[in-house]
SENU-366875 format. One record per residue: residue number from 1; x, y, z of N, C-alpha, C in turn. Coordinates in steps of 0.2 Angstrom, whole numbers, plus 5000, padded with zeros to 4 digits. Each point is the difference from the previous one (the first is absolute). Example, Ala and Ser with C-alpha at 12.3 -4.5 7.8 and 13.67 -1.06 7.14 Angstrom:
vodren num:1; n.c1:5066; n.c2:4972; n.c3:5039; ca.c1:4996; ca.c2:5006; ca.c3:5000; c.c1:5004; c.c2:5006; c.c3:5000
vodren num:2; n.c1:4998; n.c2:5005; n.c3:4996; ca.c1:5004; ca.c2:5006; ca.c3:5001; c.c1:4996; c.c2:5005; c.c3:5003
//
This chain:
vodren num:1; n.c1:5083; n.c2:4821; n.c3:4872; ca.c1:4997; ca.c2:4997; ca.c3:5006; c.c1:5004; c.c2:5001; c.c3:5006
vodren num:2; n.c1:4998; n.c2:5002; n.c3:5005; ca.c1:5003; ca.c2:5000; ca.c3:5006; c.c1:5003; c.c2:4993; c.c3:5003
vodren num:3; n.c1:5006; n.c2:4999; n.c3:5002; ca.c1:5002; ca.c2:4994; ca.c3:5002; c.c1:4998; c.c2:4998; c.c3:5007
vodren num:4; n.c1:4996; n.c2:5004; n.c3:5003; ca.c1:4997; ca.c2:4998; ca.c3:5006; c.c1:4994; c.c2:5005; c.c3:5001
vodren num:5; n.c1:4995; n.c2:4997; n.c3:5004; ca.c1:4995; ca.c2:5004; ca.c3:5002; c.c1:4995; c.c2:4997; c.c3:5005
vodren num:6; n.c1:4994; n.c2:5003; n.c3:5001; ca.c1:4995; ca.c2:4997; ca.c3:5005; c.c1:4994; c.c2:5003; c.c3:4998
vodren num:7; n.c1:4994; n.c2:4996; n.c3:4999; ca.c1:4994; ca.c2:5002; ca.c3:4999; c.c1:4995; c.c2:4996; c.c3:5005
vodren num:8; n.c1:4994; n.c2:5004; n.c3:5001; ca.c1:4995; ca.c2:4997; ca.c3:5004; c.c1:4996; c.c2:4994; c.c3:4996
vodren num:9; n.c1:4998; n.c2:4995; n.c3:5004; ca.c1:4996; ca.c2:4995; ca.c3:4997; c.c1:4994; c.c2:4999; c.c3:5004
vodren num:10; n.c1:4995; n.c2:5004; n.c3:4999; ca.c1:4994; ca.c2:5000; ca.c3:5004; c.c1:4993; c.c2:4999; c.c3:4997
vodren num:11; n.c1:5001; n.c2:5000; n.c3:4993; ca.c1:4994; ca.c2:4999; ca.c3:4996; c.c1:5001; c.c2:4996; c.c3:4994
vodren num:12; n.c1:4995; n.c2:4998; n.c3:4996; ca.c1:5002; ca.c2:4996; ca.c3:4994; c.c1:5003; c.c2:5004; c.c3:4995
vodren num:13; n.c1:4999; n.c2:5007; n.c3:5000; ca.c1:5004; ca.c2:5004; ca.c3:4995; c.c1:5007; c.c2:5000; c.c3:5002
vodren num:14; n.c1:5001; n.c2:5000; n.c3:5007; ca.c1:5007; ca.c2:5000; ca.c3:5002; c.c1:5004; c.c2:4994; c.c3:4997
vodren num:15; n.c1:4996; n.c2:4994; n.c3:5000; ca.c1:5003; ca.c2:4994; ca.c3:4998; c.c1:5002; c.c2:5001; c.c3:4992
vodren num:16; n.c1:4996; n.c2:5003; n.c3:4996; ca.c1:5002; ca.c2:5001; ca.c3:4993; c.c1:5006; c.c2:5005; c.c3:5000
vodren num:17; n.c1:5000; n.c2:5005; n.c3:5004; ca.c1:5006; ca.c2:5004; ca.c3:5000; c.c1:5006; c.c2:4997; c.c3:5002
vodren num:18; n.c1:5000; n.c2:4995; n.c3:5005; ca.c1:5005; ca.c2:4996; ca.c3:5002; c.c1:5003; c.c2:4996; c.c3:4994
vodren num:19; n.c1:4995; n.c2:4997; n.c3:4997; ca.c1:5002; ca.c2:4996; ca.c3:4994; c.c1:5004; c.c2:5004; c.c3:4995
vodren num:20; n.c1:4998; n.c2:5006; n.c3:4999; ca.c1:5003; ca.c2:5004; ca.c3:4995; c.c1:5007; c.c2:5002; c.c3:5002
vodren num:21; n.c1:5001; n.c2:5002; n.c3:5007; ca.c1:5006; ca.c2:5002; ca.c3:5002; c.c1:5005; c.c2:4994; c.c3:5000
vodren num:22; n.c1:4998; n.c2:4994; n.c3:5001; ca.c1:5004; ca.c2:4994; ca.c3:5000; c.c1:5002; c.c2:4999; c.c3:4993
vodren num:23; n.c1:4996; n.c2:5000; n.c3:4995; ca.c1:5001; ca.c2:4999; ca.c3:4993; c.c1:5006; c.c2:5005; c.c3:4998
vodren num:24; n.c1:4999; n.c2:5006; n.c3:5002; ca.c1:5005; ca.c2:5005; ca.c3:4998; c.c1:5006; c.c2:4999; c.c3:5003
vodren num:25; n.c1:5001; n.c2:4998; n.c3:5006; ca.c1:5006; ca.c2:4999; ca.c3:5003; c.c1:5003; c.c2:4994; c.c3:4997
vodren num:26; n.c1:4996; n.c2:4994; n.c3:4999; ca.c1:5003; ca.c2:4994; ca.c3:4997; c.c1:5003; c.c2:5002; c.c3:4993
vodren num:27; n.c1:4996; n.c2:5004; n.c3:4996; ca.c1:5003; ca.c2:5001; ca.c3:4993; c.c1:5007; c.c2:5004; c.c3:5001
vodren num:28; n.c1:5000; n.c2:5005; n.c3:5004; ca.c1:5006; ca.c2:5004; ca.c3:5001; c.c1:5005; c.c2:4996; c.c3:5003
vodren num:29; n.c1:4999; n.c2:4995; n.c3:5003; ca.c1:5005; ca.c2:4996; ca.c3:5003; c.c1:5003; c.c2:4995; c.c3:4995
vodren num:30; n.c1:4996; n.c2:4999; n.c3:4995; ca.c1:5002; ca.c2:4995; ca.c3:4994; c.c1:4998; c.c2:4993; c.c3:5001
vodren num:31; n.c1:4994; n.c2:4999; n.c3:5004; ca.c1:4997; ca.c2:4993; ca.c3:5000; c.c1:4997; c.c2:4998; c.c3:4994
vodren num:32; n.c1:5001; n.c2:4994; n.c3:4998; ca.c1:4997; ca.c2:4997; ca.c3:4994; c.c1:4993; c.c2:5001; c.c3:5001
vodren num:33; n.c1:4996; n.c2:5000; n.c3:4994; ca.c1:4993; ca.c2:5000; ca.c3:5000; c.c1:4997; c.c2:4995; c.c3:5005
vodren num:34; n.c1:5002; n.c2:4994; n.c3:4999; ca.c1:4997; ca.c2:4994; ca.c3:5004; c.c1:5001; c.c2:5002; c.c3:5008
vodren num:35; n.c1:5006; n.c2:5002; n.c3:5002; ca.c1:5001; ca.c2:5002; ca.c3:5007; c.c1:4996; c.c2:5006; c.c3:5002
vodren num:36; n.c1:4999; n.c2:5005; n.c3:4995; ca.c1:4996; ca.c2:5006; ca.c3:5002; c.c1:4993; c.c2:4997; c.c3:5002
vodren num:37; n.c1:4998; n.c2:4996; n.c3:4996; ca.c1:4993; ca.c2:4997; ca.c3:5001; c.c1:4999; c.c2:4997; c.c3:5006
vodren num:38; n.c1:5005; n.c2:4996; n.c3:5002; ca.c1:5000; ca.c2:4996; ca.c3:5006; c.c1:5000; c.c2:5005; c.c3:5006
vodren num:39; n.c1:5005; n.c2:5005; n.c3:5000; ca.c1:5000; ca.c2:5005; ca.c3:5005; c.c1:4994; c.c2:5004; c.c3:5001
vodren num:40; n.c1:4997; n.c2:5002; n.c3:4994; ca.c1:4994; ca.c2:5004; ca.c3:5001; c.c1:4994; c.c2:4996; c.c3:5002
vodren num:41; n.c1:5000; n.c2:4993; n.c3:4999; ca.c1:4994; ca.c2:4996; ca.c3:5002; c.c1:5001; c.c2:4999; c.c3:5008
vodren num:42; n.c1:5006; n.c2:4999; n.c3:5002; ca.c1:5001; ca.c2:4999; ca.c3:5007; c.c1:4999; c.c2:5006; c.c3:5004
vodren num:43; n.c1:5002; n.c2:5006; n.c3:4997; ca.c1:4998; ca.c2:5006; ca.c3:5003; c.c1:4993; c.c2:5002; c.c3:5001
vodren num:44; n.c1:4996; n.c2:4998; n.c3:4994; ca.c1:4993; ca.c2:5001; ca.c3:5000; c.c1:4997; c.c2:4996; c.c3:5006
vodren num:45; n.c1:5002; n.c2:4994; n.c3:5000; ca.c1:4997; ca.c2:4995; ca.c3:5006; c.c1:5001; c.c2:5003; c.c3:5007
vodren num:46; n.c1:5006; n.c2:5002; n.c3:5001; ca.c1:5002; ca.c2:5003; ca.c3:5006; c.c1:4997; c.c2:5006; c.c3:5002
vodren num:47; n.c1:5000; n.c2:5005; n.c3:4995; ca.c1:4996; ca.c2:5006; ca.c3:5001; c.c1:4993; c.c2:4999; c.c3:5002
vodren num:48; n.c1:4997; n.c2:4996; n.c3:4996; ca.c1:4993; ca.c2:4998; ca.c3:5001; c.c1:4999; c.c2:4997; c.c3:5007
vodren num:49; n.c1:5004; n.c2:4996; n.c3:5002; ca.c1:5000; ca.c2:4997; ca.c3:5007; c.c1:5000; c.c2:5005; c.c3:5005
vodren num:50; n.c1:5005; n.c2:5005; n.c3:4999; ca.c1:5001; ca.c2:5006; ca.c3:5005; c.c1:4993; c.c2:5004; c.c3:5000
vodren num:51; n.c1:4997; n.c2:5001; n.c3:4995; ca.c1:4993; ca.c2:5003; ca.c3:5000; c.c1:4995; c.c2:4996; c.c3:5003
vodren num:52; n.c1:4999; n.c2:4994; n.c3:4998; ca.c1:4994; ca.c2:4996; ca.c3:5002; c.c1:5001; c.c2:4997; c.c3:5007
vodren num:53; n.c1:5006; n.c2:4998; n.c3:5001; ca.c1:5000; ca.c2:4996; ca.c3:5007; c.c1:5004; c.c2:5005; c.c3:5005
vodren num:54; n.c1:5004; n.c2:5004; n.c3:4998; ca.c1:5004; ca.c2:5005; ca.c3:5004; c.c1:4997; c.c2:5006; c.c3:5002
vodren num:55; n.c1:4994; n.c2:5002; n.c3:4996; ca.c1:4997; ca.c2:5007; ca.c3:5001; c.c1:5004; c.c2:5005; c.c3:4997
vodren num:56; n.c1:5005; n.c2:4999; n.c3:4995; ca.c1:5004; ca.c2:5005; ca.c3:4997; c.c1:5007; c.c2:5000; c.c3:5003
vodren num:57; n.c1:5004; n.c2:5003; n.c3:4996; ca.c1:5007; ca.c2:5000; ca.c3:5002; c.c1:5004; c.c2:5004; c.c3:4995
vodren num:58; n.c1:5007; n.c2:4998; n.c3:5000; ca.c1:5004; ca.c2:5003; ca.c3:4995; c.c1:5004; c.c2:4995; c.c3:4996
vodren num:59; n.c1:5002; n.c2:5002; n.c3:4994; ca.c1:5005; ca.c2:4996; ca.c3:4996; c.c1:5006; c.c2:5005; c.c3:4999
vodren num:60; n.c1:5006; n.c2:4997; n.c3:5001; ca.c1:5006; ca.c2:5004; ca.c3:4999; c.c1:5004; c.c2:4995; c.c3:4995
vodren num:61; n.c1:5004; n.c2:5004; n.c3:4996; ca.c1:5005; ca.c2:4996; ca.c3:4996; c.c1:5007; c.c2:5003; c.c3:4999
vodren num:62; n.c1:5004; n.c2:4996; n.c3:4998; ca.c1:5007; ca.c2:5003; ca.c3:4999; c.c1:5004; c.c2:4995; c.c3:4996
vodren num:63; n.c1:5004; n.c2:5003; n.c3:4996; ca.c1:5005; ca.c2:4996; ca.c3:4995; c.c1:5005; c.c2:4997; c.c3:5005
vodren num:64; n.c1:5002; n.c2:4994; n.c3:4999; ca.c1:5005; ca.c2:4996; ca.c3:5004; c.c1:5005; c.c2:4998; c.c3:4995
vodren num:65; n.c1:5006; n.c2:4999; n.c3:5003; ca.c1:5006; ca.c2:4998; ca.c3:4996; c.c1:5004; c.c2:4995; c.c3:5003
vodren num:66; n.c1:5002; n.c2:4995; n.c3:4997; ca.c1:5004; ca.c2:4994; ca.c3:5002; c.c1:5005; c.c2:4999; c.c3:4995
vodren num:67; n.c1:5006; n.c2:5003; n.c3:5001; ca.c1:5005; ca.c2:4999; ca.c3:4995; c.c1:4998; c.c2:5004; c.c3:4993
vodren num:68; n.c1:5000; n.c2:4996; n.c3:4995; ca.c1:4998; ca.c2:5003; ca.c3:4993; c.c1:4992; c.c2:4999; c.c3:4999
vodren num:69; n.c1:4996; n.c2:4997; n.c3:5004; ca.c1:4993; ca.c2:4999; ca.c3:4999; c.c1:4996; c.c2:5006; c.c3:5004
vodren num:70; n.c1:4995; n.c2:5001; n.c3:4997; ca.c1:4995; ca.c2:5005; ca.c3:5004; c.c1:4993; c.c2:4997; c.c3:5001
vodren num:71; n.c1:4997; n.c2:5002; n.c3:5004; ca.c1:4993; ca.c2:4998; ca.c3:5002; c.c1:4996; c.c2:5005; c.c3:5003
vodren num:72; n.c1:4993; n.c2:4998; n.c3:5001; ca.c1:4996; ca.c2:5004; ca.c3:5003; c.c1:4997; c.c2:4997; c.c3:5007
vodren num:73; n.c1:5001; n.c2:5004; n.c3:5005; ca.c1:4998; ca.c2:4998; ca.c3:5007; c.c1:4993; c.c2:5003; c.c3:5001
vodren num:74; n.c1:4995; n.c2:4997; n.c3:5002; ca.c1:4994; ca.c2:5003; ca.c3:5002; c.c1:4998; c.c2:4998; c.c3:5007
vodren num:75; n.c1:4997; n.c2:5005; n.c3:5004; ca.c1:4998; ca.c2:4998; ca.c3:5006; c.c1:4993; c.c2:5003; c.c3:5001
vodren num:76; n.c1:4995; n.c2:4995; n.c3:5003; ca.c1:4993; ca.c2:5002; ca.c3:5001; c.c1:4999; c.c2:5000; c.c3:5008
vodren num:77; n.c1:4998; n.c2:5005; n.c3:5003; ca.c1:4999; ca.c2:5000; ca.c3:5007; c.c1:4993; c.c2:5003; c.c3:5001
vodren num:78; n.c1:4996; n.c2:4996; n.c3:5005; ca.c1:4994; ca.c2:5002; ca.c3:5002; c.c1:4999; c.c2:5000; c.c3:5008
vodren num:79; n.c1:4995; n.c2:5003; n.c3:5003; ca.c1:4999; ca.c2:5000; ca.c3:5007; c.c1:4994; c.c2:4996; c.c3:5002
vodren num:80; n.c1:4998; n.c2:4995; n.c3:4995; ca.c1:4994; ca.c2:4996; ca.c3:5001; c.c1:5001; c.c2:4995; c.c3:5006
vodren num:81; n.c1:4995; n.c2:4995; n.c3:5000; ca.c1:5000; ca.c2:4996; ca.c3:5006; c.c1:5006; c.c2:4995; c.c3:5000
vodren num:82; n.c1:5004; n.c2:4999; n.c3:4995; ca.c1:5005; ca.c2:4995; ca.c3:5000; c.c1:4998; c.c2:4993; c.c3:4998
vodren num:83; n.c1:5005; n.c2:4996; n.c3:4999; ca.c1:4999; ca.c2:4993; ca.c3:4998; c.c1:5002; c.c2:4996; c.c3:5006
vodren num:84; n.c1:4995; n.c2:4996; n.c3:5002; ca.c1:5001; ca.c2:4995; ca.c3:5006; c.c1:5005; c.c2:4995; c.c3:4998
vodren num:85; n.c1:4999; n.c2:4997; n.c3:4994; ca.c1:5003; ca.c2:4994; ca.c3:4998; c.c1:5003; c.c2:5001; c.c3:4993
vodren num:86; n.c1:5007; n.c2:5002; n.c3:5000; ca.c1:5003; ca.c2:5002; ca.c3:4994; c.c1:5001; c.c2:4994; c.c3:4996
vodren num:87; n.c1:5002; n.c2:4994; n.c3:5003; ca.c1:5001; ca.c2:4994; ca.c3:4996; c.c1:4993; c.c2:4998; c.c3:4996
vodren num:88; n.c1:4994; n.c2:5000; n.c3:5004; ca.c1:4994; ca.c2:4999; ca.c3:4997; c.c1:4998; c.c2:5005; c.c3:4994
vodren num:89; n.c1:5002; n.c2:5006; n.c3:5001; ca.c1:4998; ca.c2:5005; ca.c3:4995; c.c1:5004; c.c2:4999; c.c3:4994
vodren num:90; n.c1:5006; n.c2:4997; n.c3:5001; ca.c1:5004; ca.c2:4999; ca.c3:4994; c.c1:4999; c.c2:4993; c.c3:4996
vodren num:91; n.c1:4995; n.c2:4997; n.c3:5003; ca.c1:4998; ca.c2:4994; ca.c3:4997; c.c1:4996; c.c2:5001; c.c3:4993
vodren num:92; n.c1:5001; n.c2:4997; n.c3:4995; ca.c1:4996; ca.c2:5000; ca.c3:4994; c.c1:4993; c.c2:4999; c.c3:5001
vodren num:93; n.c1:4996; n.c2:5004; n.c3:4998; ca.c1:4993; ca.c2:4998; ca.c3:5000; c.c1:4996; c.c2:5003; c.c3:5007
vodren num:94; n.c1:5004; n.c2:5002; n.c3:5005; ca.c1:4997; ca.c2:5003; ca.c3:5006; c.c1:4998; c.c2:5007; c.c3:4999
vodren num:95; n.c1:4995; n.c2:5002; n.c3:5002; ca.c1:4998; ca.c2:5007; ca.c3:5000; c.c1:4996; c.c2:5002; c.c3:5006
vodren num:96; n.c1:5001; n.c2:5006; n.c3:5002; ca.c1:4996; ca.c2:5002; ca.c3:5006; c.c1:4994; c.c2:5004; c.c3:4998
vodren num:97; n.c1:4999; n.c2:5000; n.c3:4994; ca.c1:4994; ca.c2:5004; ca.c3:4997; c.c1:4997; c.c2:4996; c.c3:4995
vodren num:98; n.c1:4998; n.c2:5004; n.c3:4995; ca.c1:4996; ca.c2:4997; ca.c3:4994; c.c1:5005; c.c2:4999; c.c3:4994
vodren num:99; n.c1:5006; n.c2:5001; n.c3:5001; ca.c1:5005; ca.c2:5000; ca.c3:4994; c.c1:5001; c.c2:4993; c.c3:4998
vodren num:100; n.c1:5005; n.c2:4999; n.c3:4995; ca.c1:5002; ca.c2:4993; ca.c3:4998; c.c1:5005; c.c2:4997; c.c3:5004
vodren num:101; n.c1:5003; n.c2:5004; n.c3:5005; ca.c1:5005; ca.c2:4997; ca.c3:5004; c.c1:5007; c.c2:5000; c.c3:4996
vodren num:102; n.c1:5001; n.c2:5004; n.c3:4996; ca.c1:5006; ca.c2:5000; ca.c3:4996; c.c1:5005; c.c2:5006; c.c3:5002
vodren num:103; n.c1:4997; n.c2:5005; n.c3:5004; ca.c1:5004; ca.c2:5006; ca.c3:5001; c.c1:5007; c.c2:4999; c.c3:5003
vodren num:104; n.c1:5000; n.c2:4998; n.c3:5006; ca.c1:5007; ca.c2:5000; ca.c3:5003; c.c1:5004; c.c2:4994; c.c3:4997
vodren num:105; n.c1:4998; n.c2:4994; n.c3:4999; ca.c1:5004; ca.c2:4995; ca.c3:4998; c.c1:5001; c.c2:5001; c.c3:4992
vodren num:106; n.c1:4995; n.c2:5002; n.c3:4996; ca.c1:5002; ca.c2:5002; ca.c3:4993; c.c1:5005; c.c2:5005; c.c3:5000
vodren num:107; n.c1:4999; n.c2:5006; n.c3:5004; ca.c1:5005; ca.c2:5005; ca.c3:4999; c.c1:5007; c.c2:4997; c.c3:5002
vodren num:108; n.c1:5001; n.c2:4996; n.c3:5005; ca.c1:5006; ca.c2:4997; ca.c3:5002; c.c1:5003; c.c2:4997; c.c3:4994
vodren num:109; n.c1:4996; n.c2:4996; n.c3:4996; ca.c1:5003; ca.c2:4996; ca.c3:4994; c.c1:5002; c.c2:5005; c.c3:4995
vodren num:110; n.c1:4998; n.c2:5006; n.c3:4999; ca.c1:5001; ca.c2:5004; ca.c3:4994; c.c1:5006; c.c2:5004; c.c3:5001
vodren num:111; n.c1:5003; n.c2:5000; n.c3:5006; ca.c1:5006; ca.c2:5005; ca.c3:5002; c.c1:5006; c.c2:4996; c.c3:5002
vodren num:112; n.c1:5006; n.c2:5003; n.c3:5000; ca.c1:5006; ca.c2:4997; ca.c3:5002; c.c1:5001; c.c2:5000; c.c3:5007
vodren num:113; n.c1:4997; n.c2:5004; n.c3:5004; ca.c1:5001; ca.c2:5001; ca.c3:5007; c.c1:4993; c.c2:5002; c.c3:5003
vodren num:114; n.c1:4998; n.c2:4997; n.c3:5006; ca.c1:4994; ca.c2:5001; ca.c3:5003; c.c1:5001; c.c2:5000; c.c3:5007
vodren num:115; n.c1:4998; n.c2:5005; n.c3:5004; ca.c1:5000; ca.c2:5000; ca.c3:5007; c.c1:4994; c.c2:5003; c.c3:5003
vodren num:116; n.c1:4997; n.c2:4997; n.c3:5005; ca.c1:4994; ca.c2:5002; ca.c3:5003; c.c1:5001; c.c2:5000; c.c3:5008
vodren num:117; n.c1:4997; n.c2:5006; n.c3:5003; ca.c1:5000; ca.c2:5000; ca.c3:5007; c.c1:4994; c.c2:5003; c.c3:5002
vodren num:118; n.c1:4996; n.c2:4996; n.c3:5004; ca.c1:4993; ca.c2:5002; ca.c3:5002; c.c1:4999; c.c2:4996; c.c3:5007
vodren num:119; n.c1:4995; n.c2:5003; n.c3:5004; ca.c1:4998; ca.c2:4997; ca.c3:5006; c.c1:4993; c.c2:5003; c.c3:5001
vodren num:120; n.c1:4996; n.c2:4997; n.c3:5004; ca.c1:4993; ca.c2:5003; ca.c3:5001; c.c1:5001; c.c2:5006; c.c3:5004
vodren num:121; n.c1:4997; n.c2:5005; n.c3:4998; ca.c1:5000; ca.c2:5007; ca.c3:5003; c.c1:5006; c.c2:5004; c.c3:4999
vodren num:122; n.c1:5004; n.c2:4998; n.c3:4995; ca.c1:5006; ca.c2:5003; ca.c3:4998; c.c1:5001; c.c2:5002; c.c3:4993
vodren num:123; n.c1:4995; n.c2:4998; n.c3:4996; ca.c1:5000; ca.c2:5002; ca.c3:4993; c.c1:5005; c.c2:4995; c.c3:4996
vodren num:124; n.c1:5001; n.c2:5001; n.c3:4994; ca.c1:5004; ca.c2:4996; ca.c3:4996; c.c1:5005; c.c2:5004; c.c3:4995
vodren num:125; n.c1:5006; n.c2:4997; n.c3:5000; ca.c1:5005; ca.c2:5003; ca.c3:4995; c.c1:5002; c.c2:4994; c.c3:4995
vodren num:126; n.c1:5000; n.c2:5001; n.c3:4994; ca.c1:5002; ca.c2:4996; ca.c3:4995; c.c1:5005; c.c2:5003; c.c3:4995
vodren num:127; n.c1:5006; n.c2:4997; n.c3:5000; ca.c1:5005; ca.c2:5003; ca.c3:4995; c.c1:5002; c.c2:4995; c.c3:4995
vodren num:128; n.c1:5000; n.c2:5002; n.c3:4994; ca.c1:5002; ca.c2:4996; ca.c3:4994; c.c1:5005; c.c2:5003; c.c3:4996
vodren num:129; n.c1:5004; n.c2:4996; n.c3:4997; ca.c1:5005; ca.c2:5002; ca.c3:4995; c.c1:5000; c.c2:4996; c.c3:4994
vodren num:130; n.c1:5001; n.c2:5003; n.c3:4994; ca.c1:5000; ca.c2:4997; ca.c3:4993; c.c1:5007; c.c2:5003; c.c3:4997
vodren num:131; n.c1:5004; n.c2:4995; n.c3:4998; ca.c1:5006; ca.c2:5002; ca.c3:4997; c.c1:5000; c.c2:5000; c.c3:4992
vodren num:132; n.c1:5003; n.c2:5005; n.c3:4997; ca.c1:5001; ca.c2:5000; ca.c3:4993; c.c1:5004; c.c2:4995; c.c3:4997
//
């Protein structure tokens, strides 16, 4: 597995491919099964958000190191309408569509680091990291 890469996330099939790429990277990095599952779940939610709400975008990944530990850093970028109220979007149960409202807040709980940058008319960038 390549320690870094980028793939488009524009369709539901791309979401499946993103999940597979994240799982392969997580296994190669040495994440435990439970942490692999958490990272793949978060990645799936964020990739789906990029497709459904952002009109498609990209997912990039790379292995990160901090001393003796390794992790996977993922970044999702879209050029969609952006998020007007990030705090509201990160509230459990809030949804801008027909979903369950678990995407952003649920993804944030599943990973060790979560960063979001978005504004109306500017698209959205979400970066997450999960450490082994």
